[in-house]
N, C-alpha and C positions, 0 to 999 in steps of 0.2 A: 120372323118370330121375334117379336120385341123382347127386348133384354131390359130386366128391371134394375134400379140400380138402387142401392142399400145406401139409405142417408145415415151421416153419424161418420165421427173419424174412430177408428182402430189406435191403439196405443203403437207405437213404432217400434221394431225389434231392434234389441240392442240397449234402449234407452235405462239408463241408473235409474234407480228406485231411491230416494232418501232412505237414510239408515234409521231405523227405528230410535226414537227418542231412548227408550229403555236403555239401550247400548252404550248411549253417550254418559246416562246418568249411571252407569255401572261402572264405567272408568273413573268417573269424576268422585262416585265411594270409593274406589279403590284405592286413587291417590290420598284420598283424607284418610282414610284408615292406614295408611303409612306414617302419616304422622306422629309427633310424641304428644300429641292434646287433642281433644276431643272437638267436635264439629262445635258444639256448646261452648266450649273452652272459647273456641275462636270469634263466634259470635260476640259471646260476653265482652272479651277483650276488643274487639273493635265498636262495641257500643261506648264503653266507657274513653275509648279515643275519641271517638267523634263528642260524646258529650264535654269531653276536655278540652277538646279544640274549640268548641261554641262555648263554653264558658271562659277560655282564654281569648277568644276574640269578643267577646262581650265585653270584659272587663277594658280590655283596650278603647271601646267603643264608648264605653262610660265613662272614660278619664276623659275621652275629646268632648263628649255630650254635656259634661258637668252634673253627671247623674251623683245623688248622695253617696256619702263615703260608706256609709252603713252598706248599700247593695253594692258598690265595689268591692267591699272585703268579703261580702258574702257568696259573690261569683268567683272570686280569687281562690276563697277558701274550696271550692268546688272544684276547680282547677286543679287543685292540690291533690283531693281525694281522688282525682281520675287520674292521677299518676305523674301531673305535670310539677314537681316541685325540685329544688335545688340537692341534688345527689353528688355530681361531680363536677370541679374546678379545673380549668384547664388555662395556664400561665403561658404566655409567650413572648419572646424578644426580649428576656432579662440576660443579661449580660454582665452588668458591671455591678449592679445593686445585689445586695441578699433576697434573693428571692423569696426566702420564710415570711419576708414582711408583707410580701404582696398576697401571700395565703393568707395570713394573720387575720388581714382584713376583708379580703372575700368569703373566707369559709364560716365567718360569721352570721352567712345568709342560707349556711347549710339545712336543708329541710323545711324552707320556708318554701312558700307556692311560688310559681315562677312568677306570676303576676305583680305579686308582691314585693319583687326585687325592685329597689328605686336604683335605677342603673345611674342618674346624673349624681346622686348621692355619693355613692361607691367613687365615681369617677372623682370626685372633690376629694374625697377621705384620701385617694392614692396618689393623688398631684401635690397632696400636702409634704411629701417623701420630696427631699432635694431633687434628687436624681432622676424623677419622673418627671418629663415635660408633659405629658399626657398619656391617657390610656383609654382605649375603647374598648366598652364592653359590649357584650351581645348575649342574647339567649340561644342556645341551641336546644330546640325543643326534642326532647320531652323535658331532659334533668341535666342539663350542662351550663354552666357560665363560663363564656370565653373573654378571655383577658389579655388585650394584646397592648403591651407597654411602649412607648417611645421614651427612650432615655436620652438623657443630656451626655454630649460630648466634650471631655474635658479639653480647655483649650492649653491653659497653663497650669503652674504650682504658686499657688500665694502664700506668702510669709507675712504674717504681722504678730510682733512683740512673743516669739517662741512658736507660734503657732502656725501648722503647716496645714494648707487643704488645695483642693482641687477647685477651677472655678473654669464655666464654660465660656462661650462666647458673650452673654448676656451678663457676665460676673455673678453667676450664683454658685456660691460656695456649695462643694460637694465632699461630703465627708468621705476620705479614702479608705479603702481597703488597704492591707499589708500587701504589698508589690506592685499596687497602682501607681506609685510614684515614677515616673520616668526621669533618668539623670539629665536625657537630652531635652526633654521638655523646657520651654521658657518659663522661666520664673519673672515672679512679681514682688515687689517688697514695700510696703508701707501702709499706713493707716488708710482703710477704705481704697486701697490701690486695687482692688476687685471690681471695684463701680467704675473704675474710669478704664476699664479693658476694650471696649469700643474704642475709645479715643487712642489709646495705644496701639491698638490695630491700623488704625487709619493713619497713625503717625509711622509708623513701618513699612506699609502701604506704599508711601511717597518714596522711599530708598527701597526697591524690592531686591538691589546687589547685596547691601548690608543686611537684610534679614536674618539670612541663615548663622549670621556671624555673632547675633545680639544672643547673649547668655542671662543678662538679667536686666531687668528695666525696675529703678526706685523710682516711688513717686515720692518727691521731697516736699515737705512744708505744704502739702495740697495744693501744690500751685505748678509743680513740673517734675520734667522727667530726667534721671541721670540713666545711661548706659551701660551697659559692662560687657565687653566683647567676650568671646572666648579664646582670645590673645591675652587677657589681662587687662586693657586697658579699660579707660572711664570716660566717657564723653556724657559732660553738663550740658544740657540744652537750655534754651533760655524759657520765660513764661510765655503763654499763649500758644493757640492749635496753630497758625499762619506764620508766628516766628520760631517755634520749635521744627515746623516742618520744612521752610526754609534753610534754616540752619541744618538739618540733617542732610538733605539734598546736599547743601555745598560740600559739606564733610564727605558725603559718597563722591562727589565729584574729584575734591582733594586725595581721596585715598586711591581712586582709579588714575590718577594722573603719578601721585608721588609716592603710592603705596606707603600710607601711613601708619597701618595697625601692623603690627608684627615688629616694627622696628627701633623697639626701646623705649618708646615713652610710656608713661605711665597714665596721664592724664590730659584731655585735651576740654578747653572750657570754651564754650561757643556763645555764653551769654550776653557778651557784650556783640551786637549785631554789626560793629565798624571793625572789631580785631579779635580774631583769633589768637588764644594762648595755650601752652602745652608747657606739661612737666615732665623732668625725666629723673630717672631714678635716684636716689643719692649718692653721690660720688663718695668714697672715703676722703679721697684727696682733696676733696673742699665740701666743707660741711654743710655750706649753703647753695650746694647744688641742686636741690630741690625746688627752688623758688620758679615761680612763672615765668614763662619767656614769650615775648609774642610771636605769633608764627611769621608776622610777616619779619621779624630780623633774623630767622634761623635759614 
């Protein structure tokens, strides 16, 4: 007897059936119900956010493509209405200068639409402060301006006609606050001596063994340096970069061999490249004891 074979496939036993979509929807609805705002409010916020981002992107694109200013302004206002306007300012890396001065400049942008904030103009305004070497400003959407300050580093104390300032390696004069004058910091003295700070640094680098012992450098007659040491002596150097460096190196060599500093001499004169002169303290027994003497005769 022939056996009939029934065509078609039957469902396998134990196969998992997909969960009804209604169950997934119910879980989503349950999660939404727990949130502190309605689904309608979420949709509205998302729509405003998307429109704001589109408006912000449109303004940036319009600026690059040269779109008329009225169109750019309208797009910027649209971004502001969507919530992209300055509400907060964050200032970073301010240590030596008065931080309030930075906030005074940047907070003028408060409540402005983010695209309307001119970052380069803000940077120019901030770098007018002597302490600020550079300022990096960025937008942190939706409502924050980040201001990253690069401060100048004081290198020396500059004294000129009773006025005391700090100066950096470029000679920029920095208005000091109370307590910022370090008595151990190198002092430079003289009219426009701050503009010669680079030359002075190069001069001292020629004799690094002497540099820690230099207390003060006086720019004399706008042409040469006198160096004063912590031990009280004054060293007069000649005019000219090469001559002054050679004289200082020669003095460092003599001090290394004979220990000139701290031995009672008050003044060394190396302005004559052929001879070195020195002055000892005035002797009570010899009123003329402060006359210059040749180092070659000592």
